[in-house]
PDB file with one MODEL, atoms N, CA, C and O in Angstrom:
MODEL        1
ATOM      1  N   UNK A   1      -4.828  21.095 -45.688  1.00  0.00           N
ATOM      2  CA  UNK A   1      -5.865  20.458 -46.474  1.00  0.00           C
ATOM      3  C   UNK A   1      -6.238  19.141 -45.810  1.00  0.00           C
ATOM      4  O   UNK A   1      -5.364  18.317 -45.540  1.00  0.00           O
ATOM      5  N   UNK A   2      -7.505  18.936 -45.547  1.00  0.00           N
ATOM      6  CA  UNK A   2      -7.934  17.685 -44.931  1.00  0.00           C
ATOM      7  C   UNK A   2      -8.289  16.664 -46.005  1.00  0.00           C
ATOM      8  O   UNK A   2      -8.617  17.005 -47.142  1.00  0.00           O
ATOM      9  N   UNK A   3      -8.212  15.435 -45.612  1.00  0.00           N
ATOM     10  CA  UNK A   3      -8.467  14.348 -46.547  1.00  0.00           C
ATOM     11  C   UNK A   3      -9.796  13.687 -46.187  1.00  0.00           C
ATOM     12  O   UNK A   3     -10.082  13.481 -45.008  1.00  0.00           O
ATOM     13  N   UNK A   4     -10.600  13.358 -47.178  1.00  0.00           N
ATOM     14  CA  UNK A   4     -11.863  12.666 -46.942  1.00  0.00           C
ATOM     15  C   UNK A   4     -11.568  11.259 -46.454  1.00  0.00           C
ATOM     16  O   UNK A   4     -10.558  10.665 -46.830  1.00  0.00           O
ATOM     17  N   UNK A   5     -12.448  10.726 -45.618  1.00  0.00           N
ATOM     18  CA  UNK A   5     -12.242   9.389 -45.056  1.00  0.00           C
ATOM     19  C   UNK A   5     -12.093   8.342 -46.154  1.00  0.00           C
ATOM     20  O   UNK A   5     -11.281   7.426 -46.018  1.00  0.00           O
ATOM     21  N   UNK A   6     -12.842   8.454 -47.219  1.00  0.00           N
ATOM     22  CA  UNK A   6     -12.759   7.496 -48.315  1.00  0.00           C
ATOM     23  C   UNK A   6     -11.425   7.525 -49.042  1.00  0.00           C
ATOM     24  O   UNK A   6     -11.064   6.560 -49.717  1.00  0.00           O
ATOM     25  N   UNK A   7     -10.682   8.633 -48.908  1.00  0.00           N
ATOM     26  CA  UNK A   7      -9.381   8.770 -49.560  1.00  0.00           C
ATOM     27  C   UNK A   7      -8.233   8.199 -48.740  1.00  0.00           C
ATOM     28  O   UNK A   7      -7.125   8.050 -49.255  1.00  0.00           O
ATOM     29  N   UNK A   8      -8.478   7.881 -47.485  1.00  0.00           N
ATOM     30  CA  UNK A   8      -7.417   7.382 -46.607  1.00  0.00           C
ATOM     31  C   UNK A   8      -6.958   6.000 -47.076  1.00  0.00           C
ATOM     32  O   UNK A   8      -7.781   5.163 -47.449  1.00  0.00           O
ATOM     33  N   UNK A   9      -5.638   5.760 -47.057  1.00  0.00           N
ATOM     34  CA  UNK A   9      -5.156   4.438 -47.471  1.00  0.00           C
ATOM     35  C   UNK A   9      -5.648   3.352 -46.515  1.00  0.00           C
ATOM     36  O   UNK A   9      -5.737   3.571 -45.307  1.00  0.00           O
ATOM     37  N   UNK A  10      -5.962   2.195 -47.060  1.00  0.00           N
ATOM     38  CA  UNK A  10      -6.488   1.078 -46.275  1.00  0.00           C
ATOM     39  C   UNK A  10      -5.343   0.352 -45.571  1.00  0.00           C
ATOM     40  O   UNK A  10      -4.332   0.016 -46.188  1.00  0.00           O
ATOM     41  N   UNK A  11      -5.518   0.115 -44.274  1.00  0.00           N
ATOM     42  CA  UNK A  11      -4.550  -0.637 -43.477  1.00  0.00           C
ATOM     43  C   UNK A  11      -4.631  -2.105 -43.875  1.00  0.00           C
ATOM     44  O   UNK A  11      -5.713  -2.692 -43.855  1.00  0.00           O
ATOM     45  N   UNK A  12      -3.500  -2.705 -44.235  1.00  0.00           N
ATOM     46  CA  UNK A  12      -3.513  -4.113 -44.624  1.00  0.00           C
ATOM     47  C   UNK A  12      -2.730  -4.998 -43.645  1.00  0.00           C
ATOM     48  O   UNK A  12      -2.878  -6.220 -43.654  1.00  0.00           O
ATOM     49  N   UNK A  13      -1.890  -4.368 -42.796  1.00  0.00           N
ATOM     50  CA  UNK A  13      -1.154  -5.168 -41.814  1.00  0.00           C
ATOM     51  C   UNK A  13      -0.914  -4.337 -40.567  1.00  0.00           C
ATOM     52  O   UNK A  13      -0.511  -3.176 -40.642  1.00  0.00           O
ATOM     53  N   UNK A  14      -1.169  -4.954 -39.412  1.00  0.00           N
ATOM     54  CA  UNK A  14      -0.909  -4.357 -38.108  1.00  0.00           C
ATOM     55  C   UNK A  14      -0.231  -5.429 -37.287  1.00  0.00           C
ATOM     56  O   UNK A  14      -0.799  -6.503 -37.087  1.00  0.00           O
ATOM     57  N   UNK A  15       0.976  -5.163 -36.805  1.00  0.00           N
ATOM     58  CA  UNK A  15       1.707  -6.160 -36.028  1.00  0.00           C
ATOM     59  C   UNK A  15       2.275  -5.526 -34.772  1.00  0.00           C
ATOM     60  O   UNK A  15       2.995  -4.530 -34.838  1.00  0.00           O
ATOM     61  N   UNK A  16       1.947  -6.107 -33.631  1.00  0.00           N
ATOM     62  CA  UNK A  16       2.515  -5.669 -32.365  1.00  0.00           C
ATOM     63  C   UNK A  16       3.825  -6.399 -32.156  1.00  0.00           C
ATOM     64  O   UNK A  16       3.854  -7.628 -32.096  1.00  0.00           O
ATOM     65  N   UNK A  17       4.888  -5.662 -32.046  1.00  0.00           N
ATOM     66  CA  UNK A  17       6.217  -6.211 -31.759  1.00  0.00           C
ATOM     67  C   UNK A  17       6.536  -5.835 -30.317  1.00  0.00           C
ATOM     68  O   UNK A  17       7.400  -5.000 -30.053  1.00  0.00           O
ATOM     69  N   UNK A  18       5.811  -6.477 -29.379  1.00  0.00           N
ATOM     70  CA  UNK A  18       5.904  -6.142 -27.956  1.00  0.00           C
ATOM     71  C   UNK A  18       7.334  -6.314 -27.468  1.00  0.00           C
ATOM     72  O   UNK A  18       8.041  -7.205 -27.936  1.00  0.00           O
ATOM     73  N   UNK A  19       7.763  -5.491 -26.553  1.00  0.00           N
ATOM     74  CA  UNK A  19       6.967  -4.424 -25.931  1.00  0.00           C
ATOM     75  C   UNK A  19       7.225  -3.046 -26.505  1.00  0.00           C
ATOM     76  O   UNK A  19       6.664  -2.080 -25.987  1.00  0.00           O
ATOM     77  N   UNK A  20       8.028  -2.890 -27.532  1.00  0.00           N
ATOM     78  CA  UNK A  20       8.472  -1.552 -27.901  1.00  0.00           C
ATOM     79  C   UNK A  20       7.956  -0.982 -29.215  1.00  0.00           C
ATOM     80  O   UNK A  20       8.113   0.219 -29.434  1.00  0.00           O
ATOM     81  N   UNK A  21       7.350  -1.766 -30.105  1.00  0.00           N
ATOM     82  CA  UNK A  21       6.988  -1.244 -31.422  1.00  0.00           C
ATOM     83  C   UNK A  21       5.674  -1.801 -31.953  1.00  0.00           C
ATOM     84  O   UNK A  21       5.227  -2.884 -31.574  1.00  0.00           O
ATOM     85  N   UNK A  22       5.075  -1.020 -32.843  1.00  0.00           N
ATOM     86  CA  UNK A  22       3.931  -1.444 -33.641  1.00  0.00           C
ATOM     87  C   UNK A  22       4.336  -1.220 -35.090  1.00  0.00           C
ATOM     88  O   UNK A  22       4.873  -0.166 -35.431  1.00  0.00           O
ATOM     89  N   UNK A  23       4.081  -2.201 -35.939  1.00  0.00           N
ATOM     90  CA  UNK A  23       4.369  -2.060 -37.363  1.00  0.00           C
ATOM     91  C   UNK A  23       3.055  -2.052 -38.128  1.00  0.00           C
ATOM     92  O   UNK A  23       2.187  -2.895 -37.900  1.00  0.00           O
ATOM     93  N   UNK A  24       2.916  -1.086 -39.042  1.00  0.00           N
ATOM     94  CA  UNK A  24       1.709  -0.986 -39.860  1.00  0.00           C
ATOM     95  C   UNK A  24       2.098  -0.861 -41.322  1.00  0.00           C
ATOM     96  O   UNK A  24       3.137  -0.297 -41.664  1.00  0.00           O
ATOM     97  N   UNK A  25       1.238  -1.400 -42.176  1.00  0.00           N
ATOM     98  CA  UNK A  25       1.443  -1.305 -43.620  1.00  0.00           C
ATOM     99  C   UNK A  25       0.104  -0.964 -44.260  1.00  0.00           C
ATOM    100  O   UNK A  25      -0.936  -1.501 -43.878  1.00  0.00           O
ATOM    101  N   UNK A  26       0.145  -0.059 -45.245  1.00  0.00           N
ATOM    102  CA  UNK A  26      -1.059   0.379 -45.922  1.00  0.00           C
ATOM    103  C   UNK A  26      -1.081  -0.102 -47.366  1.00  0.00           C
ATOM    104  O   UNK A  26      -0.041  -0.432 -47.936  1.00  0.00           O
ATOM    105  N   UNK A  27      -2.266  -0.138 -47.949  1.00  0.00           N
ATOM    106  CA  UNK A  27      -2.445  -0.636 -49.309  1.00  0.00           C
ATOM    107  C   UNK A  27      -1.664   0.176 -50.341  1.00  0.00           C
ATOM    108  O   UNK A  27      -1.359  -0.334 -51.419  1.00  0.00           O
ATOM    109  N   UNK A  28      -1.342   1.417 -50.032  1.00  0.00           N
ATOM    110  CA  UNK A  28      -0.575   2.242 -50.974  1.00  0.00           C
ATOM    111  C   UNK A  28       0.927   1.950 -50.909  1.00  0.00           C
ATOM    112  O   UNK A  28       1.714   2.597 -51.598  1.00  0.00           O
ATOM    113  N   UNK A  29       1.324   0.979 -50.082  1.00  0.00           N
ATOM    114  CA  UNK A  29       2.723   0.574 -49.984  1.00  0.00           C
ATOM    115  C   UNK A  29       3.502   1.211 -48.853  1.00  0.00           C
ATOM    116  O   UNK A  29       4.625   0.792 -48.572  1.00  0.00           O
ATOM    117  N   UNK A  30       2.936   2.214 -48.195  1.00  0.00           N
ATOM    118  CA  UNK A  30       3.670   2.844 -47.092  1.00  0.00           C
ATOM    119  C   UNK A  30       3.692   1.929 -45.873  1.00  0.00           C
ATOM    120  O   UNK A  30       2.703   1.272 -45.548  1.00  0.00           O
ATOM    121  N   UNK A  31       4.837   1.904 -45.213  1.00  0.00           N
ATOM    122  CA  UNK A  31       5.047   1.078 -44.025  1.00  0.00           C
ATOM    123  C   UNK A  31       5.646   1.941 -42.931  1.00  0.00           C
ATOM    124  O   UNK A  31       6.451   2.831 -43.205  1.00  0.00           O
ATOM    125  N   UNK A  32       5.252   1.679 -41.682  1.00  0.00           N
ATOM    126  CA  UNK A  32       5.745   2.448 -40.551  1.00  0.00           C
ATOM    127  C   UNK A  32       6.039   1.537 -39.378  1.00  0.00           C
ATOM    128  O   UNK A  32       5.310   0.579 -39.119  1.00  0.00           O
ATOM    129  N   UNK A  33       7.112   1.844 -38.671  1.00  0.00           N
ATOM    130  CA  UNK A  33       7.450   1.192 -37.412  1.00  0.00           C
ATOM    131  C   UNK A  33       7.307   2.280 -36.354  1.00  0.00           C
ATOM    132  O   UNK A  33       8.095   3.225 -36.317  1.00  0.00           O
ATOM    133  N   UNK A  34       6.294   2.145 -35.492  1.00  0.00           N
ATOM    134  CA  UNK A  34       5.959   3.179 -34.526  1.00  0.00           C
ATOM    135  C   UNK A  34       6.397   2.754 -33.124  1.00  0.00           C
ATOM    136  O   UNK A  34       5.848   1.798 -32.576  1.00  0.00           O
ATOM    137  N   UNK A  35       7.368   3.442 -32.538  1.00  0.00           N
ATOM    138  CA  UNK A  35       7.828   3.108 -31.193  1.00  0.00           C
ATOM    139  C   UNK A  35       6.766   3.421 -30.138  1.00  0.00           C
ATOM    140  O   UNK A  35       5.979   4.354 -30.303  1.00  0.00           O
ATOM    141  N   UNK A  36       6.745   2.651 -29.070  1.00  0.00           N
ATOM    142  CA  UNK A  36       5.800   2.853 -27.975  1.00  0.00           C
ATOM    143  C   UNK A  36       5.910   4.266 -27.407  1.00  0.00           C
ATOM    144  O   UNK A  36       4.896   4.879 -27.074  1.00  0.00           O
ATOM    145  N   UNK A  37       7.123   4.784 -27.293  1.00  0.00           N
ATOM    146  CA  UNK A  37       7.329   6.134 -26.765  1.00  0.00           C
ATOM    147  C   UNK A  37       6.620   7.170 -27.646  1.00  0.00           C
ATOM    148  O   UNK A  37       5.956   8.068 -27.130  1.00  0.00           O
ATOM    149  N   UNK A  38       6.755   7.052 -28.945  1.00  0.00           N
ATOM    150  CA  UNK A  38       6.102   7.960 -29.899  1.00  0.00           C
ATOM    151  C   UNK A  38       4.584   7.898 -29.734  1.00  0.00           C
ATOM    152  O   UNK A  38       3.928   8.938 -29.678  1.00  0.00           O
ATOM    153  N   UNK A  39       4.019   6.692 -29.657  1.00  0.00           N
ATOM    154  CA  UNK A  39       2.570   6.530 -29.517  1.00  0.00           C
ATOM    155  C   UNK A  39       2.077   7.113 -28.197  1.00  0.00           C
ATOM    156  O   UNK A  39       1.005   7.716 -28.152  1.00  0.00           O
ATOM    157  N   UNK A  40       2.844   6.943 -27.123  1.00  0.00           N
ATOM    158  CA  UNK A  40       2.450   7.455 -25.819  1.00  0.00           C
ATOM    159  C   UNK A  40       2.441   8.980 -25.807  1.00  0.00           C
ATOM    160  O   UNK A  40       1.511   9.601 -25.292  1.00  0.00           O
ATOM    161  N   UNK A  41       3.482   9.574 -26.376  1.00  0.00           N
ATOM    162  CA  UNK A  41       3.592  11.028 -26.392  1.00  0.00           C
ATOM    163  C   UNK A  41       2.454  11.650 -27.197  1.00  0.00           C
ATOM    164  O   UNK A  41       1.938  12.701 -26.816  1.00  0.00           O
ATOM    165  N   UNK A  42       2.054  11.020 -28.301  1.00  0.00           N
ATOM    166  CA  UNK A  42       0.989  11.567 -29.144  1.00  0.00           C
ATOM    167  C   UNK A  42      -0.409  11.083 -28.766  1.00  0.00           C
ATOM    168  O   UNK A  42      -1.380  11.401 -29.453  1.00  0.00           O
ATOM    169  N   UNK A  43      -0.520  10.327 -27.693  1.00  0.00           N
ATOM    170  CA  UNK A  43      -1.804   9.806 -27.242  1.00  0.00           C
ATOM    171  C   UNK A  43      -2.730  10.934 -26.793  1.00  0.00           C
ATOM    172  O   UNK A  43      -2.271  11.913 -26.204  1.00  0.00           O
ATOM    173  N   UNK A  44      -4.038  10.804 -27.067  1.00  0.00           N
ATOM    174  CA  UNK A  44      -4.988  11.800 -26.573  1.00  0.00           C
ATOM    175  C   UNK A  44      -5.336  11.589 -25.092  1.00  0.00           C
ATOM    176  O   UNK A  44      -6.129  12.348 -24.535  1.00  0.00           O
ATOM    177  N   UNK A  45      -4.753  10.571 -24.452  1.00  0.00           N
ATOM    178  CA  UNK A  45      -5.052  10.292 -23.042  1.00  0.00           C
ATOM    179  C   UNK A  45      -4.634  11.464 -22.163  1.00  0.00           C
ATOM    180  O   UNK A  45      -3.649  12.144 -22.452  1.00  0.00           O
ATOM    181  N   UNK A  46      -5.380  11.698 -21.096  1.00  0.00           N
ATOM    182  CA  UNK A  46      -5.140  12.838 -20.213  1.00  0.00           C
ATOM    183  C   UNK A  46      -3.736  12.827 -19.622  1.00  0.00           C
ATOM    184  O   UNK A  46      -3.102  13.879 -19.549  1.00  0.00           O
ATOM    185  N   UNK A  47      -3.235  11.682 -19.203  1.00  0.00           N
ATOM    186  CA  UNK A  47      -1.926  11.658 -18.546  1.00  0.00           C
ATOM    187  C   UNK A  47      -0.766  11.908 -19.501  1.00  0.00           C
ATOM    188  O   UNK A  47       0.371  12.062 -19.055  1.00  0.00           O
ATOM    189  N   UNK A  48      -1.027  11.952 -20.801  1.00  0.00           N
ATOM    190  CA  UNK A  48       0.052  12.255 -21.738  1.00  0.00           C
ATOM    191  C   UNK A  48       0.084  13.737 -22.102  1.00  0.00           C
ATOM    192  O   UNK A  48       0.984  14.185 -22.812  1.00  0.00           O
ATOM    193  N   UNK A  49      -0.895  14.493 -21.619  1.00  0.00           N
ATOM    194  CA  UNK A  49      -0.923  15.927 -21.904  1.00  0.00           C
ATOM    195  C   UNK A  49       0.061  16.637 -20.982  1.00  0.00           C
ATOM    196  O   UNK A  49      -0.020  16.514 -19.760  1.00  0.00           O
ATOM    197  N   UNK A  50       0.964  17.359 -21.562  1.00  0.00           N
ATOM    198  CA  UNK A  50       2.037  18.008 -20.831  1.00  0.00           C
ATOM    199  C   UNK A  50       1.929  19.514 -21.014  1.00  0.00           C
ATOM    200  O   UNK A  50       1.603  19.991 -22.101  1.00  0.00           O
ATOM    201  N   UNK A  51       2.201  20.252 -19.964  1.00  0.00           N
ATOM    202  CA  UNK A  51       2.205  21.712 -20.083  1.00  0.00           C
ATOM    203  C   UNK A  51       3.349  22.157 -20.976  1.00  0.00           C
ATOM    204  O   UNK A  51       4.414  21.541 -21.008  1.00  0.00           O
ATOM    205  N   UNK A  52       3.112  23.212 -21.680  1.00  0.00           N
ATOM    206  CA  UNK A  52       4.114  23.758 -22.585  1.00  0.00           C
ATOM    207  C   UNK A  52       5.004  24.749 -21.843  1.00  0.00           C
ATOM    208  O   UNK A  52       4.515  25.610 -21.112  1.00  0.00           O
ATOM    209  N   UNK A  53       6.305  24.620 -22.036  1.00  0.00           N
ATOM    210  CA  UNK A  53       7.273  25.566 -21.501  1.00  0.00           C
ATOM    211  C   UNK A  53       7.993  26.159 -22.705  1.00  0.00           C
ATOM    212  O   UNK A  53       8.679  25.444 -23.436  1.00  0.00           O
ATOM    213  N   UNK A  54       7.840  27.448 -22.910  1.00  0.00           N
ATOM    214  CA  UNK A  54       8.438  28.145 -24.057  1.00  0.00           C
ATOM    215  C   UNK A  54       7.986  27.544 -25.383  1.00  0.00           C
ATOM    216  O   UNK A  54       8.743  27.540 -26.354  1.00  0.00           O
ATOM    217  N   UNK A  55       6.758  27.036 -25.427  1.00  0.00           N
ATOM    218  CA  UNK A  55       6.220  26.498 -26.663  1.00  0.00           C
ATOM    219  C   UNK A  55       6.668  25.081 -26.990  1.00  0.00           C
ATOM    220  O   UNK A  55       6.269  24.549 -28.026  1.00  0.00           O
ATOM    221  N   UNK A  56       7.483  24.450 -26.150  1.00  0.00           N
ATOM    222  CA  UNK A  56       7.936  23.077 -26.402  1.00  0.00           C
ATOM    223  C   UNK A  56       7.406  22.151 -25.323  1.00  0.00           C
ATOM    224  O   UNK A  56       7.281  22.538 -24.162  1.00  0.00           O
ATOM    225  N   UNK A  57       7.100  20.942 -25.714  1.00  0.00           N
ATOM    226  CA  UNK A  57       6.633  19.955 -24.741  1.00  0.00           C
ATOM    227  C   UNK A  57       7.804  19.449 -23.919  1.00  0.00           C
ATOM    228  O   UNK A  57       8.881  19.173 -24.448  1.00  0.00           O
ATOM    229  N   UNK A  58       7.580  19.331 -22.628  1.00  0.00           N
ATOM    230  CA  UNK A  58       8.559  18.718 -21.741  1.00  0.00           C
ATOM    231  C   UNK A  58       7.935  17.416 -21.276  1.00  0.00           C
ATOM    232  O   UNK A  58       6.906  17.422 -20.600  1.00  0.00           O
ATOM    233  N   UNK A  59       8.546  16.311 -21.632  1.00  0.00           N
ATOM    234  CA  UNK A  59       7.959  15.004 -21.370  1.00  0.00           C
ATOM    235  C   UNK A  59       8.940  14.161 -20.566  1.00  0.00           C
ATOM    236  O   UNK A  59      10.095  13.984 -20.951  1.00  0.00           O
ATOM    237  N   UNK A  60       8.457  13.650 -19.452  1.00  0.00           N
ATOM    238  CA  UNK A  60       9.284  12.822 -18.589  1.00  0.00           C
ATOM    239  C   UNK A  60       8.692  11.421 -18.480  1.00  0.00           C
ATOM    240  O   UNK A  60       7.472  11.267 -18.534  1.00  0.00           O
ATOM    241  N   UNK A  61       9.525  10.406 -18.329  1.00  0.00           N
ATOM    242  CA  UNK A  61       9.061   9.054 -18.035  1.00  0.00           C
ATOM    243  C   UNK A  61       8.408   8.306 -19.172  1.00  0.00           C
ATOM    244  O   UNK A  61       7.698   7.332 -18.919  1.00  0.00           O
ATOM    245  N   UNK A  62       8.611   8.713 -20.417  1.00  0.00           N
ATOM    246  CA  UNK A  62       7.987   8.015 -21.539  1.00  0.00           C
ATOM    247  C   UNK A  62       8.958   7.080 -22.249  1.00  0.00           C
ATOM    248  O   UNK A  62       8.525   6.207 -23.000  1.00  0.00           O
ATOM    249  N   UNK A  63      10.239   7.239 -22.034  1.00  0.00           N
ATOM    250  CA  UNK A  63      11.242   6.452 -22.756  1.00  0.00           C
ATOM    251  C   UNK A  63      11.099   4.950 -22.485  1.00  0.00           C
ATOM    252  O   UNK A  63      11.363   4.136 -23.370  1.00  0.00           O
ATOM    253  N   UNK A  64      10.689   4.583 -21.283  1.00  0.00           N
ATOM    254  CA  UNK A  64      10.629   3.168 -20.916  1.00  0.00           C
ATOM    255  C   UNK A  64       9.224   2.582 -21.022  1.00  0.00           C
ATOM    256  O   UNK A  64       8.945   1.522 -20.461  1.00  0.00           O
ATOM    257  N   UNK A  65       8.355   3.263 -21.732  1.00  0.00           N
ATOM    258  CA  UNK A  65       6.986   2.779 -21.950  1.00  0.00           C
ATOM    259  C   UNK A  65       7.025   1.555 -22.859  1.00  0.00           C
ATOM    260  O   UNK A  65       7.847   1.478 -23.772  1.00  0.00           O
ATOM    261  N   UNK A  66       6.135   0.603 -22.604  1.00  0.00           N
ATOM    262  CA  UNK A  66       6.044  -0.580 -23.448  1.00  0.00           C
ATOM    263  C   UNK A  66       4.590  -0.886 -23.772  1.00  0.00           C
ATOM    264  O   UNK A  66       3.683  -0.367 -23.121  1.00  0.00           O
ATOM    265  N   UNK A  67       4.371  -1.712 -24.760  1.00  0.00           N
ATOM    266  CA  UNK A  67       3.027  -2.132 -25.156  1.00  0.00           C
ATOM    267  C   UNK A  67       2.937  -3.635 -24.911  1.00  0.00           C
ATOM    268  O   UNK A  67       3.694  -4.412 -25.492  1.00  0.00           O
ATOM    269  N   UNK A  68       2.022  -4.032 -24.063  1.00  0.00           N
ATOM    270  CA  UNK A  68       1.882  -5.449 -23.718  1.00  0.00           C
ATOM    271  C   UNK A  68       0.815  -6.163 -24.550  1.00  0.00           C
ATOM    272  O   UNK A  68       0.909  -7.368 -24.785  1.00  0.00           O
ATOM    273  N   UNK A  69      -0.210  -5.408 -24.999  1.00  0.00           N
ATOM    274  CA  UNK A  69      -1.255  -6.024 -25.806  1.00  0.00           C
ATOM    275  C   UNK A  69      -1.938  -4.952 -26.652  1.00  0.00           C
ATOM    276  O   UNK A  69      -1.829  -3.760 -26.364  1.00  0.00           O
ATOM    277  N   UNK A  70      -2.636  -5.382 -27.688  1.00  0.00           N
ATOM    278  CA  UNK A  70      -3.395  -4.490 -28.559  1.00  0.00           C
ATOM    279  C   UNK A  70      -4.706  -5.177 -28.914  1.00  0.00           C
ATOM    280  O   UNK A  70      -4.721  -6.348 -29.294  1.00  0.00           O
ATOM    281  N   UNK A  71      -5.805  -4.438 -28.788  1.00  0.00           N
ATOM    282  CA  UNK A  71      -7.137  -4.974 -29.082  1.00  0.00           C
ATOM    283  C   UNK A  71      -7.850  -4.046 -30.059  1.00  0.00           C
ATOM    284  O   UNK A  71      -7.805  -2.827 -29.894  1.00  0.00           O
ATOM    285  N   UNK A  72      -8.513  -4.610 -31.085  1.00  0.00           N
ATOM    286  CA  UNK A  72      -9.276  -3.752 -31.997  1.00  0.00           C
ATOM    287  C   UNK A  72     -10.461  -3.090 -31.299  1.00  0.00           C
ATOM    288  O   UNK A  72     -11.087  -3.684 -30.421  1.00  0.00           O
ATOM    289  N   UNK A  73     -10.761  -1.856 -31.697  1.00  0.00           N
ATOM    290  CA  UNK A  73     -11.893  -1.107 -31.161  1.00  0.00           C
ATOM    291  C   UNK A  73     -12.680  -0.571 -32.352  1.00  0.00           C
ATOM    292  O   UNK A  73     -12.167   0.243 -33.121  1.00  0.00           O
ATOM    293  N   UNK A  74     -13.900  -1.016 -32.502  1.00  0.00           N
ATOM    294  CA  UNK A  74     -14.731  -0.564 -33.610  1.00  0.00           C
ATOM    295  C   UNK A  74     -14.154  -1.014 -34.951  1.00  0.00           C
ATOM    296  O   UNK A  74     -13.565  -2.090 -35.060  1.00  0.00           O
ATOM    297  N   UNK A  75     -14.335  -0.169 -35.969  1.00  0.00           N
ATOM    298  CA  UNK A  75     -13.891  -0.517 -37.317  1.00  0.00           C
ATOM    299  C   UNK A  75     -12.446  -0.130 -37.627  1.00  0.00           C
ATOM    300  O   UNK A  75     -11.851  -0.650 -38.571  1.00  0.00           O
ATOM    301  N   UNK A  76     -11.885   0.779 -36.836  1.00  0.00           N
ATOM    302  CA  UNK A  76     -10.547   1.258 -37.192  1.00  0.00           C
ATOM    303  C   UNK A  76      -9.647   1.584 -36.000  1.00  0.00           C
ATOM    304  O   UNK A  76      -8.479   1.910 -36.210  1.00  0.00           O
ATOM    305  N   UNK A  77     -10.125   1.513 -34.783  1.00  0.00           N
ATOM    306  CA  UNK A  77      -9.326   1.881 -33.620  1.00  0.00           C
ATOM    307  C   UNK A  77      -8.575   0.708 -33.027  1.00  0.00           C
ATOM    308  O   UNK A  77      -8.880  -0.455 -33.293  1.00  0.00           O
ATOM    309  N   UNK A  78      -7.579   1.044 -32.212  1.00  0.00           N
ATOM    310  CA  UNK A  78      -6.795   0.048 -31.490  1.00  0.00           C
ATOM    311  C   UNK A  78      -6.594   0.556 -30.070  1.00  0.00           C
ATOM    312  O   UNK A  78      -6.236   1.714 -29.857  1.00  0.00           O
ATOM    313  N   UNK A  79      -6.827  -0.317 -29.108  1.00  0.00           N
ATOM    314  CA  UNK A  79      -6.577   0.006 -27.699  1.00  0.00           C
ATOM    315  C   UNK A  79      -5.348  -0.753 -27.258  1.00  0.00           C
ATOM    316  O   UNK A  79      -5.272  -1.971 -27.418  1.00  0.00           O
ATOM    317  N   UNK A  80      -4.367  -0.026 -26.693  1.00  0.00           N
ATOM    318  CA  UNK A  80      -3.134  -0.652 -26.232  1.00  0.00           C
ATOM    319  C   UNK A  80      -3.167  -0.858 -24.742  1.00  0.00           C
ATOM    320  O   UNK A  80      -2.209  -1.376 -24.169  1.00  0.00           O
TER     321      UNK A  80
ENDMDL
END
């Protein structure tokens, strides 16, 4: 089931805890600490796309990824 854009919880806090984490908090009270490795693996960027072997992703070299800066993009995006 997809959610309408108007139903999405509003982001009230975004904090870069360089170099390894991003912390976000939403108006509905949910809070998340997102590791750089997690964000890199789920990135839509071409270099993060990995071929599937037996239906599982094999990912190398992401454990030591860090985030040095974050810039807002448009009304809701973030560029790391």
